[in-house]
C-alpha positions as CSV (number, residue, x, y, z in Angstrom):
1,Q,0.2,27.4,-15.7
2,V,0.3,24.5,-18.1
3,Q,-1.7,23.5,-21.1
4,L,-2.6,19.8,-21.4
5,V,-3.2,18.0,-24.7
6,E,-4.5,14.5,-24.8
7,S,-4.1,11.9,-27.5
8,G,-4.7,8.3,-28.1
9,G,-8.4,8.0,-27.9
10,G,-10.5,6.1,-30.3
11,L,-12.8,3.1,-31.0
12,V,-11.9,-0.3,-29.6
13,Q,-13.7,-3.6,-29.0
14,A,-14.4,-4.8,-25.6
15,G,-11.4,-6.6,-24.1
16,G,-9.0,-4.5,-26.1
17,S,-6.5,-1.9,-25.0
18,L,-5.8,1.8,-25.5
19,R,-3.0,4.0,-24.3
20,L,-3.8,7.7,-23.6
21,S,-1.1,10.3,-23.5
22,C,-1.1,13.8,-22.2
23,A,1.5,16.3,-23.1
24,A,2.0,19.4,-20.9
25,S,3.2,22.7,-22.3
26,G,5.4,23.3,-19.3
27,S,6.9,21.5,-16.3
28,I,4.5,19.3,-14.4
29,G,7.1,18.3,-11.8
30,S,5.5,20.3,-9.0
31,Y,1.9,19.5,-10.0
32,N,0.5,17.1,-7.5
33,P,-1.3,15.0,-8.3
34,V,-1.7,14.6,-12.1
35,G,-4.0,12.0,-13.7
36,W,-7.2,11.4,-15.6
37,S,-10.8,12.1,-15.2
38,R,-13.7,11.0,-17.4
39,L,-17.1,12.2,-18.4
40,L,-19.5,9.3,-18.8
41,P,-22.4,9.3,-21.3
42,G,-24.9,10.1,-18.6
43,K,-22.8,13.2,-17.8
44,Q,-21.4,11.7,-14.6
45,R,-17.8,12.8,-14.0
46,E,-15.5,10.2,-12.5
47,L,-11.9,10.6,-11.2
48,V,-10.2,7.6,-12.9
49,A,-6.6,7.6,-11.7
50,T,-4.1,9.9,-10.2
51,I,-0.4,9.8,-9.4
52,T,1.5,12.0,-7.0
53,T,4.9,13.5,-7.3
54,G,6.1,10.6,-5.1
55,G,4.6,8.0,-7.4
56,K,1.7,7.0,-5.3
57,T,-1.3,6.0,-7.4
58,N,-5.0,6.0,-6.8
59,Y,-7.7,4.4,-8.9
60,A,-11.4,4.4,-9.1
61,D,-12.8,1.0,-8.1
62,S,-14.2,0.6,-11.5
63,V,-10.8,0.5,-13.2
64,K,-8.6,-1.1,-10.6
65,G,-6.5,-3.9,-12.0
66,R,-7.2,-2.8,-15.6
67,F,-5.8,0.8,-15.9
68,T,-2.3,2.0,-15.0
69,V,-1.4,5.7,-14.7
70,S,2.2,7.0,-15.0
71,R,4.0,10.3,-15.2
72,D,7.3,11.3,-16.7
73,N,8.4,14.6,-15.2
74,A,11.4,14.9,-17.5
75,K,9.2,14.7,-20.6
76,N,6.2,16.4,-19.0
77,T,3.8,13.7,-19.9
78,V,1.1,11.7,-18.2
79,T,0.0,8.3,-19.5
80,L,-3.0,6.1,-18.9
81,Q,-2.7,2.5,-20.1
82,M,-6.1,0.9,-20.3
83,N,-6.5,-2.8,-20.7
84,S,-9.5,-5.2,-20.7
85,L,-11.7,-2.3,-21.8
86,K,-15.4,-2.6,-21.2
87,P,-18.3,-0.8,-22.9
88,E,-18.9,1.1,-19.6
89,D,-15.5,2.6,-20.0
90,T,-16.9,4.7,-22.9
91,A,-16.4,8.3,-22.0
92,V,-14.5,11.5,-22.8
93,Y,-11.2,11.2,-20.9
94,Y,-9.5,14.4,-19.6
95,C,-6.0,14.8,-18.4
96,I,-5.8,16.8,-15.1
97,A,-3.0,18.4,-13.2
98,D,-3.3,20.1,-9.8
99,A,-1.1,23.1,-9.4
100,P,0.8,23.9,-6.2
101,W,-1.7,26.8,-5.6
102,S,-4.6,24.3,-5.7
103,E,-5.9,25.1,-9.2
104,R,-6.9,22.1,-11.3
105,F,-5.9,22.3,-15.0
106,W,-7.8,20.2,-17.6
107,G,-7.0,19.1,-21.1
108,Q,-9.6,19.4,-23.9
109,G,-10.5,15.7,-23.7
110,T,-10.3,12.7,-25.9
111,Q,-13.1,10.3,-26.8
112,V,-12.8,6.6,-25.9
113,T,-15.5,4.3,-27.3
114,V,-15.6,0.6,-26.4
115,S,-17.9,-1.5,-28.5
116,S,-19.5,-4.7,-27.3
């Protein structure tokens, strides 16, 4: 099992950028995929971006072309680079990691607020 700790959230103006980081307490090399989910103000949960052990990425349509997910298995980190942020990106962002035994682990979440 791993514990996931997010950092990098905050308040930004529309059009700005933020970089979210997720540090895992143990090795994430076998976790497939890892990535980010968000809880929108209306309590709708959205899978934002994932990346497999092979480096294949998948994005929600709402963030394609603006967000980039990456992983560093040597450092046990997962990163989400968010550019061209919009007010509708306001949410709590959670780091996620799917264990080989099909259990999903979650971080505690970090708030991202985009002002118009």
